[in-house]
C-alpha positions as CSV (number, residue, x, y, z in Angstrom):
1,S,65.9,45.9,-15.3
2,L,65.5,42.7,-13.2
3,L,62.1,42.0,-15.0
4,S,63.6,42.3,-18.5
5,G,66.5,40.0,-17.3
6,Y,63.9,37.6,-16.1
7,R,62.1,37.6,-19.5
8,D,65.4,37.1,-21.3
9,L,66.3,34.1,-19.1
10,K,62.7,32.7,-19.5
11,S,63.0,32.8,-23.3
12,T,66.2,30.9,-23.3
13,G,64.6,28.1,-21.3
14,E,67.3,28.1,-18.6
15,S,66.5,26.3,-15.4
16,Y,66.9,27.9,-12.0
17,P,68.1,26.3,-8.8
18,Q,65.4,26.0,-6.1
19,E,66.2,28.5,-3.4
20,E,65.0,28.6,0.2
21,D,62.8,31.6,-0.6
22,A,60.6,29.5,-2.9
23,A,58.8,28.2,0.2
24,S,58.0,29.7,3.6
25,D,60.1,28.5,6.6
26,A,56.8,27.3,8.0
27,T,56.5,24.7,5.3
28,E,60.0,23.4,5.8
29,G,60.2,19.7,4.7
30,H,57.4,19.9,2.1
31,D,58.0,19.1,-1.5
32,D,58.1,22.4,-3.4
33,E,57.5,20.7,-6.7
34,D,54.1,19.5,-5.6
35,Q,53.0,23.0,-4.8
36,M,51.6,25.4,-7.4
37,Y,53.1,28.9,-7.4
38,E,50.0,31.1,-7.0
39,G,51.4,34.0,-9.0
40,E,52.1,31.9,-12.1
41,Y,48.9,32.9,-13.9
42,Q,49.2,36.5,-12.9
43,G,52.4,37.1,-14.7
44,I,54.3,37.5,-11.5
45,P,57.8,36.0,-11.7
46,H,58.7,33.2,-9.3
47,P,61.2,34.3,-6.5
48,D,63.7,31.8,-7.9
49,E,63.4,33.4,-11.3
50,V,63.9,36.8,-9.9
51,K,67.1,35.7,-8.1
52,A,68.3,34.1,-11.4
53,A,67.7,37.5,-13.1
54,Q,69.6,39.2,-10.3
55,R,72.5,36.9,-10.8
56,A,72.4,37.5,-14.6
57,A,72.5,41.2,-14.0
58,R,75.4,40.9,-11.6
59,A,77.3,38.7,-14.1
60,K,76.6,41.2,-16.9
61,A,77.9,44.1,-14.7
62,R,80.9,42.0,-13.9
63,Q,81.7,41.5,-17.5
64,A,81.3,45.2,-18.3
65,Q,83.7,46.0,-15.5
66,A,86.9,44.7,-16.9
67,G,89.0,46.0,-14.1
68,A,87.3,44.1,-11.3
69,T,89.7,42.8,-8.7
70,E,90.0,39.2,-7.5
71,L,88.4,40.2,-4.2
72,E,85.4,41.8,-6.0
73,E,85.0,38.7,-8.1
74,L,85.2,36.6,-4.9
75,A,82.4,38.7,-3.3
76,E,80.1,38.2,-6.3
77,Q,80.7,34.5,-6.4
78,Y,80.3,34.1,-2.6
79,E,76.9,35.9,-2.8
80,D,75.8,33.4,-5.5
81,I,77.0,30.5,-3.3
82,M,75.1,31.7,-0.3
83,E,72.0,32.0,-2.3
84,D,72.5,28.4,-3.5
85,C,73.0,27.3,0.1
86,G,69.7,29.0,1.2
87,H,68.8,30.1,4.7
88,G,67.8,27.3,7.0
89,R,68.7,25.0,9.8
90,F,72.4,25.9,9.8
91,Q,71.9,29.6,10.0
92,W,69.3,29.2,12.8
93,S,71.7,27.0,14.8
94,L,74.5,29.5,14.4
95,F,72.0,32.3,15.3
96,I,71.3,30.7,18.7
97,V,75.0,30.0,19.5
98,L,76.1,33.5,18.6
99,G,73.1,35.1,20.2
100,L,74.1,33.5,23.5
101,A,77.5,35.2,23.1
102,L,75.8,38.5,22.5
103,M,73.6,37.8,25.5
104,A,76.7,37.4,27.6
105,D,77.9,40.8,26.6
106,G,74.5,42.3,27.6
107,V,74.7,40.5,31.0
108,E,78.3,41.8,31.6
109,C,77.0,45.4,31.4
110,F,74.5,44.8,34.2
111,V,76.5,42.6,36.6
112,V,78.5,45.2,38.5
113,G,75.6,47.6,38.8
114,F,73.4,44.9,40.4
115,V,76.0,43.6,42.8
116,L,77.5,46.9,43.8
117,P,75.0,47.7,46.7
118,S,75.9,44.3,48.3
119,A,79.5,44.2,47.3
120,E,80.2,47.7,48.7
121,K,79.1,46.5,52.2
122,D,80.7,43.0,51.9
123,M,84.1,44.5,50.9
124,C,83.9,47.9,52.7
125,L,84.1,50.0,49.5
126,S,84.6,53.7,49.5
127,N,82.8,55.9,47.0
128,G,86.0,56.1,44.9
129,E,86.3,52.4,44.9
130,K,82.7,51.9,43.9
131,G,83.1,54.4,41.0
132,M,86.2,52.5,39.8
133,L,84.5,49.2,39.9
134,G,81.6,50.6,37.8
135,L,84.0,51.9,35.2
136,I,86.5,49.0,35.1
137,V,84.1,46.7,33.2
138,F,83.7,49.2,30.3
139,L,87.5,49.8,30.3
140,G,88.0,46.0,29.9
141,M,85.4,45.8,27.2
142,M,87.0,48.7,25.4
143,V,90.4,47.0,25.3
144,G,88.9,43.6,24.5
145,A,86.9,45.0,21.5
146,F,90.0,46.5,20.0
147,I,92.2,43.5,20.5
148,W,89.8,40.7,19.6
149,G,88.3,42.6,16.6
150,G,91.8,43.1,15.1
151,M,92.8,39.5,15.8
152,A,89.6,38.0,14.3
153,D,90.5,39.4,10.9
154,K,93.9,37.6,11.0
155,L,93.3,34.5,13.1
156,G,89.7,33.7,12.4
157,R,86.3,34.6,13.8
158,R,85.5,31.3,15.5
159,K,88.9,30.8,17.1
160,C,89.1,34.3,18.6
161,L,85.5,34.1,19.8
162,I,86.3,30.8,21.6
163,W,89.3,32.3,23.3
164,A,87.4,35.5,24.2
165,L,84.5,33.6,25.8
166,T,86.9,31.3,27.6
167,I,88.8,34.2,29.3
168,N,85.4,35.7,30.2
169,C,84.1,32.5,31.8
170,V,87.3,31.7,33.8
171,F,87.8,35.2,35.3
172,A,84.1,35.7,36.0
173,F,84.2,32.5,38.0
174,L,87.3,33.7,39.9
175,S,85.8,37.1,40.6
176,S,82.8,35.4,42.4
177,F,85.3,34.0,45.0
178,A,87.5,37.0,45.3
179,Q,87.3,38.3,48.8
180,G,89.4,41.5,48.4
181,Y,88.6,44.6,46.4
182,G,91.9,44.4,44.4
183,F,91.4,40.9,43.2
184,F,87.8,41.4,42.4
185,L,88.6,44.5,40.4
186,F,91.4,42.7,38.5
187,F,89.2,39.7,37.7
188,R,86.4,41.8,36.4
189,L,88.8,43.8,34.3
190,I,90.1,40.6,32.6
191,S,86.6,39.2,32.3
192,G,85.6,42.4,30.5
193,I,88.5,42.1,28.2
194,G,87.3,38.7,27.3
195,I,83.6,39.5,26.7
196,G,84.6,42.7,24.8
197,G,85.4,40.6,21.8
198,S,81.9,39.1,21.5
199,V,80.1,42.1,19.7
200,P,82.6,42.8,16.9
201,I,83.2,39.1,16.2
202,V,79.6,37.9,16.5
203,Y,78.2,40.3,13.9
204,S,81.1,39.8,11.5
205,Y,80.9,36.0,11.9
206,F,77.1,35.7,11.4
207,S,76.9,38.2,8.4
208,E,79.2,36.0,6.4
209,F,76.7,33.2,6.5
210,L,73.8,35.4,5.2
211,Q,72.7,36.2,1.7
212,M,72.1,39.8,0.8
213,D,68.3,40.0,1.0
214,K,68.2,38.4,4.5
215,R,71.3,40.1,6.1
216,G,69.7,43.2,7.5
217,E,66.6,41.5,9.0
218,H,68.5,38.5,10.6
219,L,71.3,40.7,12.0
220,S,68.5,42.8,13.6
221,W,66.9,39.7,15.1
222,L,70.3,38.8,16.5
223,C,70.4,42.1,18.3
224,M,67.5,41.0,20.4
225,F,69.8,38.7,22.4
226,W,71.5,41.8,24.0
227,M,68.0,42.7,25.3
228,V,67.5,39.1,26.5
229,G,70.8,39.5,28.4
230,G,69.5,42.6,30.2
231,I,66.2,40.8,31.1
232,Y,68.2,37.7,32.2
233,A,70.5,39.8,34.5
234,S,67.6,41.8,36.0
235,F,65.4,38.7,36.6
236,T,68.2,36.6,38.2
237,A,69.4,39.5,40.3
238,W,65.9,40.0,41.5
239,G,65.6,36.3,42.3
240,I,69.0,35.7,43.9
241,I,70.6,38.8,45.5
242,P,67.9,39.5,48.1
243,H,68.2,36.0,49.5
244,Y,71.2,36.5,51.8
245,G,71.0,32.9,53.0
246,W,72.0,31.6,49.6
247,G,75.7,31.3,50.5
248,F,78.2,30.0,53.0
249,S,81.2,31.2,55.0
250,M,84.4,29.6,56.3
251,G,85.3,31.5,59.4
252,T,85.5,35.3,59.2
253,E,88.0,35.4,56.3
254,F,85.9,33.8,53.5
255,Q,82.3,34.9,52.8
256,F,80.2,33.7,49.9
257,H,77.0,35.7,49.9
258,S,74.1,35.6,47.5
259,W,75.5,38.3,45.2
260,R,78.4,36.0,44.5
261,V,76.0,33.3,43.4
262,F,74.5,35.8,41.0
263,V,77.9,36.5,39.5
264,L,78.3,32.8,38.8
265,V,74.9,32.5,37.3
266,C,75.7,35.4,34.9
267,A,78.4,33.3,33.3
268,L,76.0,30.7,32.1
269,P,75.2,32.3,28.7
270,A,78.9,32.6,27.9
271,I,79.5,29.0,28.9
272,T,76.6,27.7,26.8
273,S,77.7,29.7,23.8
274,L,81.3,28.4,24.2
275,V,80.0,24.8,24.1
276,G,77.9,25.5,21.0
277,L,80.9,27.1,19.2
278,M,82.7,23.7,19.4
279,F,80.2,22.4,16.9
280,M,80.3,25.4,14.5
281,P,82.7,25.9,11.6
282,E,85.0,28.9,10.8
283,S,83.6,31.6,8.5
284,P,84.3,30.3,4.9
285,R,84.6,33.9,3.8
286,F,87.5,34.4,6.2
287,L,89.1,31.2,4.9
288,L,88.7,32.3,1.3
289,E,90.2,35.7,2.1
290,N,93.2,33.8,3.5
291,A,93.6,31.4,0.6
292,K,92.2,28.3,2.3
293,H,90.0,27.2,-0.6
294,D,89.5,23.5,0.2
295,E,88.5,24.1,3.9
296,A,86.0,26.8,2.8
297,W,84.5,24.6,0.1
298,M,83.9,21.8,2.6
299,I,82.2,24.2,5.0
300,L,80.0,25.7,2.3
301,K,79.0,22.2,1.1
302,N,78.0,21.3,4.6
303,V,75.9,24.4,5.0
304,H,74.2,23.7,1.6
305,D,73.5,20.0,2.5
306,T,72.3,20.8,6.0
307,N,69.8,23.3,4.9
308,W,68.4,21.3,2.0
309,R,68.2,18.1,3.9
310,A,66.1,20.0,6.6
311,K,63.8,21.2,3.8
312,G,63.2,17.6,2.6
313,Q,65.4,17.9,-0.6
314,P,68.5,15.8,0.2
315,E,69.0,15.2,-3.5
316,K,70.1,18.7,-4.3
317,V,73.7,18.8,-5.1
318,F,76.3,21.4,-4.2
319,Q,77.4,22.4,-7.8
320,V,80.3,24.7,-7.0
321,T,83.6,23.2,-8.0
322,H,86.0,26.2,-7.7
323,I,86.0,29.4,-5.7
324,K,88.5,32.2,-6.2
325,A,90.8,32.5,-3.2
326,P,93.5,35.1,-3.7
327,K,96.8,34.3,-2.0
328,T,98.0,37.2,0.2
329,Q,101.6,38.2,0.9
330,E,100.8,38.4,4.6
331,D,100.2,34.7,4.8
332,E,103.3,33.9,2.9
333,F,105.4,36.0,5.3
334,I,104.0,34.2,8.3
335,E,104.6,30.8,6.7
336,I,108.2,31.6,5.9
337,Q,109.0,32.9,9.4
338,S,107.2,30.0,11.1
339,A,109.4,27.5,9.4
340,T,112.6,28.7,11.0
341,G,114.1,29.0,14.5
342,T,113.1,27.5,17.9
343,A,109.6,27.3,19.2
344,M,110.0,30.4,21.2
345,Q,111.5,32.3,18.3
346,R,108.7,31.2,16.0
347,W,106.1,32.3,18.6
348,A,107.8,35.7,19.0
349,V,107.9,36.2,15.2
350,R,104.3,35.2,14.8
351,T,103.2,37.5,17.7
352,L,105.2,40.4,16.4
353,T,103.9,39.9,12.9
354,L,100.4,39.6,14.1
355,C,100.6,42.9,16.0
356,K,102.0,44.6,13.0
357,L,99.3,43.3,10.7
358,V,96.6,44.3,13.1
359,L,97.9,47.8,13.5
360,K,98.3,48.1,9.7
361,N,94.7,47.0,9.3
362,V,93.6,49.6,11.9
363,A,95.6,52.3,10.1
364,S,93.9,51.3,6.8
365,L,90.5,52.3,8.1
366,L,91.7,55.9,7.7
367,G,92.9,55.3,4.1
368,P,91.4,57.2,1.1
369,E,88.6,54.7,0.4
370,L,87.4,54.3,4.0
371,R,88.3,57.5,5.7
372,L,85.0,59.3,5.3
373,S,82.9,56.3,6.3
374,T,85.1,55.7,9.3
375,M,84.8,59.3,10.5
376,F,81.0,59.3,10.1
377,M,80.7,55.9,11.9
378,A,83.0,57.1,14.7
379,I,80.8,60.1,15.3
380,I,77.6,58.1,15.2
381,W,78.9,55.3,17.5
382,F,80.3,57.9,20.0
383,T,77.2,60.1,20.2
384,M,74.8,57.2,20.5
385,A,76.9,55.4,23.2
386,F,77.5,58.7,25.1
387,S,73.8,59.3,25.4
388,Y,72.6,55.8,25.8
389,Y,75.0,54.7,28.5
390,G,75.0,58.1,30.2
391,L,71.2,58.1,30.5
392,G,71.3,54.4,31.4
393,V,73.1,55.4,34.6
394,W,71.2,58.7,35.1
395,F,67.7,57.1,35.1
396,P,68.3,54.6,38.0
397,D,70.4,57.2,39.9
398,M,67.7,59.8,39.6
399,I,65.1,57.3,40.9
400,K,67.4,56.5,43.8
401,Y,67.8,60.2,44.5
402,L,64.0,60.8,44.4
403,Q,63.6,57.9,46.8
404,Q,66.2,59.3,49.1
405,E,64.5,62.7,49.0
406,E,61.2,61.1,49.9
407,Y,62.8,59.0,52.6
408,E,64.5,62.1,54.1
409,S,61.2,64.0,54.0
410,K,59.8,61.5,56.5
411,V,62.6,61.9,59.0
412,K,61.6,62.0,62.7
413,V,63.3,64.8,64.7
414,F,63.6,64.5,68.5
415,H,64.7,67.6,70.3
416,R,66.1,67.8,73.9
417,E,64.7,64.4,74.9
418,R,66.0,63.0,78.2
419,V,66.0,59.2,78.5
420,E,67.3,57.6,81.7
421,R,67.7,53.9,82.7
422,F,65.9,52.7,79.5
423,H,66.6,49.5,77.5
424,F,66.5,50.1,73.7
425,N,65.5,46.8,72.2
426,F,64.0,48.1,69.0
427,S,65.6,49.4,65.8
428,L,66.1,53.1,65.2
429,E,65.6,54.3,61.6
430,N,65.5,57.7,59.8
431,Q,65.8,59.8,63.0
432,I,67.6,62.9,64.1
433,H,68.2,63.4,67.9
434,R,69.3,66.9,68.9
435,E,70.6,68.0,72.3
436,G,69.4,64.8,74.0
437,E,70.6,63.3,77.2
438,Y,70.9,59.5,77.6
439,I,71.8,58.5,81.2
440,N,72.5,54.8,82.1
441,D,70.7,53.5,79.0
442,K,71.3,50.2,77.2
443,F,71.3,49.7,73.4
444,I,71.4,45.9,72.8
445,N,71.0,43.8,69.7
446,I,69.4,46.5,67.5
447,Q,69.9,48.1,64.1
448,M,70.5,51.7,63.5
449,K,69.7,53.0,60.0
450,S,70.1,56.7,59.0
451,V,70.3,57.8,62.6
452,K,72.1,61.0,63.6
453,F,72.8,62.2,67.2
454,E,73.7,66.0,67.4
455,N,75.0,67.8,70.5
456,S,73.9,65.0,72.7
457,L,75.2,63.5,76.0
458,F,75.7,59.8,76.6
459,E,76.7,58.9,80.2
460,D,77.1,55.4,81.7
461,C,75.5,53.8,78.6
462,Y,76.1,50.4,77.1
463,F,76.0,49.4,73.4
464,E,76.1,45.8,72.4
465,D,75.6,43.9,69.1
466,I,74.8,47.0,67.0
467,E,74.6,47.0,63.2
468,S,74.4,50.4,61.7
469,T,74.0,52.1,58.3
470,E,74.7,55.8,57.8
471,T,74.7,56.4,61.6
472,I,76.9,59.2,63.0
473,F,77.4,61.0,66.3
474,E,78.3,64.7,65.8
475,N,79.4,67.2,68.5
476,C,78.4,64.7,71.2
477,T,79.9,64.1,74.7
478,I,80.2,60.4,75.6
479,R,81.3,59.5,79.1
480,S,81.9,56.2,80.8
481,T,80.3,54.3,78.0
482,V,81.1,50.8,76.6
483,F,80.7,49.7,73.0
484,Y,80.9,45.9,72.7
485,N,80.7,44.0,69.4
486,T,79.4,46.9,67.4
487,D,80.3,48.5,64.1
488,L,80.3,52.0,65.6
489,Y,84.0,52.7,64.9
490,E,85.7,55.8,66.2
491,E,85.3,57.5,62.7
492,R,81.6,57.5,63.3
493,F,82.1,60.1,66.1
494,I,82.6,63.5,64.5
495,D,84.0,66.3,66.7
496,C,82.9,64.3,69.8
497,R,84.4,64.3,73.3
498,L,85.1,60.7,74.4
499,E,85.7,60.5,78.1
500,N,86.5,57.1,79.7
501,T,84.9,55.3,76.8
502,T,85.8,51.8,75.8
503,F,85.5,49.9,72.5
504,L,85.6,46.1,72.9
505,H,85.5,43.4,70.1
506,N,84.4,45.7,67.3
507,K,82.8,43.9,64.4
508,K,85.4,43.2,61.7
509,G,84.8,44.2,58.1
510,C,81.4,45.3,56.8
511,H,78.0,43.6,56.8
512,L,75.1,43.3,54.5
513,D,71.9,45.1,55.3
514,I,69.0,42.8,56.1
515,D,66.4,45.1,54.5
516,E,67.0,46.8,51.2
517,E,63.6,48.3,50.3
518,N,64.8,50.1,47.2
519,D,66.5,47.1,45.6
520,V,63.3,45.6,44.2
521,L,62.4,48.8,42.4
522,I,65.9,49.1,40.9
523,Y,65.7,45.6,39.5
524,L,62.2,46.3,38.2
525,V,63.4,49.5,36.5
526,S,66.2,47.7,34.7
527,F,63.9,44.8,33.8
528,L,61.3,47.2,32.3
529,G,64.0,49.1,30.5
530,S,65.3,45.9,28.9
531,L,61.8,44.7,28.1
532,A,60.9,48.0,26.5
533,V,63.5,47.3,23.8
534,L,61.4,44.5,22.4
535,P,59.0,46.6,20.2
536,G,61.8,48.6,18.8
537,N,63.7,45.4,18.0
538,I,60.8,43.8,16.2
539,I,60.0,47.0,14.2
540,S,63.6,47.6,13.1
541,A,64.0,44.0,12.1
542,L,60.9,44.0,10.0
543,F,61.6,47.3,8.3
544,M,65.4,47.1,8.0
545,E,65.2,45.9,4.4
546,K,62.2,48.0,3.5
547,I,63.2,51.4,4.9
548,G,67.0,51.0,4.8
549,R,69.7,51.3,7.4
550,V,70.4,55.0,7.1
551,K,66.8,56.2,7.6
552,I,66.3,53.9,10.6
553,I,69.5,55.2,12.3
554,G,68.8,58.9,11.5
555,L,65.1,58.8,12.5
556,S,65.6,56.7,15.6
557,M,68.4,59.0,16.9
558,L,66.3,62.1,16.3
559,I,63.2,60.7,17.9
560,S,65.4,59.6,20.9
561,A,66.6,63.1,21.2
562,G,63.0,64.3,21.4
563,C,62.4,61.7,24.2
564,T,65.3,63.1,26.2
565,F,64.1,66.6,25.8
566,F,60.7,65.8,27.4
567,L,62.6,64.6,30.5
568,F,62.3,68.3,31.6
569,L,58.6,67.6,32.3
570,S,59.3,64.5,34.5
571,F,59.2,65.2,38.2
572,S,58.2,61.8,39.6
573,Q,59.7,58.3,39.7
574,A,56.8,56.9,37.5
575,A,57.5,59.6,34.8
576,I,61.2,58.9,34.7
577,I,60.5,55.1,34.4
578,A,58.0,55.8,31.5
579,W,60.5,58.0,29.6
580,Q,63.3,55.5,30.2
581,C,61.2,52.7,28.6
582,L,60.3,55.0,25.6
583,F,63.9,56.0,25.1
584,C,65.2,52.4,25.2
585,G,62.5,51.3,22.9
586,V,63.3,53.9,20.2
587,S,67.1,53.9,20.6
588,V,67.4,50.2,20.1
589,A,66.3,50.6,16.4
590,A,69.2,53.0,16.0
591,W,71.6,50.5,17.5
592,N,70.4,47.8,15.2
593,G,70.9,49.9,12.1
594,I,74.3,51.0,13.3
595,E,75.5,47.5,13.8
596,V,74.1,46.3,10.5
597,I,75.6,49.1,8.5
598,T,79.0,48.8,10.2
599,V,79.2,45.2,9.0
600,E,78.3,46.2,5.4
601,L,80.5,49.2,5.0
602,Y,83.8,47.4,5.4
603,P,85.4,44.6,3.4
604,A,85.9,41.1,4.9
605,S,89.6,41.7,5.6
606,K,88.8,44.7,7.7
607,R,85.3,44.0,9.0
608,A,86.0,42.7,12.5
609,T,88.8,45.3,12.9
610,A,86.6,48.2,12.1
611,F,83.8,46.9,14.3
612,G,86.3,46.4,17.1
613,V,87.7,49.9,16.8
614,L,84.2,51.5,16.7
615,N,83.0,49.3,19.6
616,A,86.0,50.3,21.6
617,L,85.1,54.0,20.9
618,C,81.6,53.1,22.0
619,K,82.9,51.9,25.4
620,L,85.1,55.0,25.8
621,A,81.9,57.1,25.2
622,A,80.1,54.9,27.8
623,I,82.9,55.6,30.4
624,L,82.7,59.4,29.7
625,G,78.8,59.4,29.6
626,T,78.4,57.5,32.9
627,S,80.9,59.6,34.7
628,I,79.6,62.9,33.5
629,F,75.9,62.2,33.9
630,A,76.2,60.6,37.3
631,S,78.0,63.7,38.6
632,F,74.9,65.8,38.0
633,V,72.4,63.6,39.8
634,G,70.9,65.7,42.6
635,V,72.6,68.9,41.2
636,T,70.7,69.6,38.0
637,K,69.0,67.6,35.2
638,V,69.4,70.4,32.7
639,V,73.0,69.5,31.7
640,P,72.5,65.7,31.2
641,I,69.4,66.3,29.2
642,L,71.0,69.0,26.9
643,L,74.1,66.9,26.5
644,S,72.2,63.7,25.4
645,C,69.8,65.6,23.2
646,T,72.6,67.5,21.4
647,A,74.7,64.4,20.9
648,L,71.8,62.4,19.5
649,V,70.8,65.2,17.1
650,C,74.4,65.5,15.8
651,G,74.7,61.7,15.4
652,G,71.3,61.5,13.6
653,L,72.2,64.2,11.1
654,V,75.5,62.6,10.4
655,A,73.9,59.2,9.9
656,L,71.8,60.7,7.1
657,K,75.0,61.3,5.2
658,L,76.0,57.6,5.1
659,P,75.7,55.5,2.0
660,E,72.8,53.1,1.9
661,T,74.0,49.4,1.9
662,R,70.9,47.3,1.9
663,E,71.2,46.1,-1.7
664,K,75.0,45.8,-1.8
665,I,76.9,42.6,-1.8
666,L,79.1,42.0,1.3
667,Q,82.6,43.0,0.2
């Protein structure tokens, strides 16, 4: 046992290196030697002595296992080195930088949803185009996760993350200025491909700077940045998009409205993370796996010195002199090929070789050793994402539907009214006019919102400077009438008879509504949904090491399934918002456990690849979930609730079959 190992070491008089756990982070900079360990007289071993006993137990197990491979020995030694380096200033600095990259991923998921109500009017989008714009981001993130995850295991975590964030920033910037739907769609697709690499790389990267007993907790704290991204997007959308004056125009061809300002502001987390990454090193574990011993040693020494200087112990010396770094055949192949031919030939060979190695790594996830784990994780990722993202669209869409129902219930109906020689200088809203007669009337400089004229007669009327939303004329007769500078195009007239009617200087393009009463509530709903994640994040982080990853995932998914089932009892906007907050708060614990165990199940050479493949599957599930759930809004809520509940129950039961990884060394 660890305690007997501690007694054996104590009897031999061996000294123990002072680790970070010997003192609280709150006492950083104090001299630990001047402090008395309060458990000394109670027979409780010092944390440093316990760690030394753990090392002795690992060393003893390593000696007993004569067939240990070089990679297994490297994993054991690397864990010892990370314990020597401690957890301090370096890890917290990296935590902030990578957290911002994760925040950028969270923001990306919200951007299109928030700008769509404005963009659809600014760019005259049809329902099909709106649907494609909503899905294109997830499609890009799916492709990006697969590509960048695979490349990060071959080219390096830091290098790939820098390239991914750079692509995201550049194309997010371009999308804010794109005037046409095609360009905007393309730029958001490439922006999504860029940010798609952040999740698989960030978790793999950060985990390789953490020691075993801190890995689960601190990876869970890192997950909070995704929540911060949702809050940031909701708050900035709320503060920017309704201010239509925050923009400029250059003639009629170039418009830069407030929603485009919001798109620019959403790129700030990625830009900040990109700047921070310039000061961060590559993962030493990746370097060691690729036989770059000297570079890895220098980085580990820097981590060690940075942490202990911050704790007021600059005299502590990094005592590691040699680290096992197996040479791989893949690296040799690239080196041989890179030394021959022209620059273009060398680039072609390197690119082809890289593609082959990435695909080989992907195929190895279904090898004998990893097949079962990969299958289980694929089911868990898919079912969780299908329910989470599907309900993430269903909640706000249901609220909008209930709002629309309430709005339509207040419609004013005018039957057989006759209006002659009248000047309409006030806006018309939420009205139905049936079998009316309008003779020699003027409609000048007004807005028409949700107005319908049925079987009505317009004779010798004049329409000027009209802005309309959801306004139609059906089975009407329109005689000797002029439409000047309006957006009442001929397609607004359904089965109408137009006699001697003139359309002059119709408004070009689309326009933004001045009043969007429902926008504030939608921003608030997204804000509350993101904020509700906070309790679940804190609880999962505190109990990740105590309860274990498997139980947290299984229990959270099963409780989330229960939350969705109770949606049958929600008939109001307030009830749906309450259940959304509860669902988000519980499901985030499952997400944290899923991301932590994904990092720990796979070896370093396949970690980012596996995370990328599973995250790509997650985005595929998101595309399916959002499409299916949205199609049932206003039709029935039984199908979405049963689908999400069934998926979560299946995923939770499968999660309980996973091996526990909380006390295992990162392979």
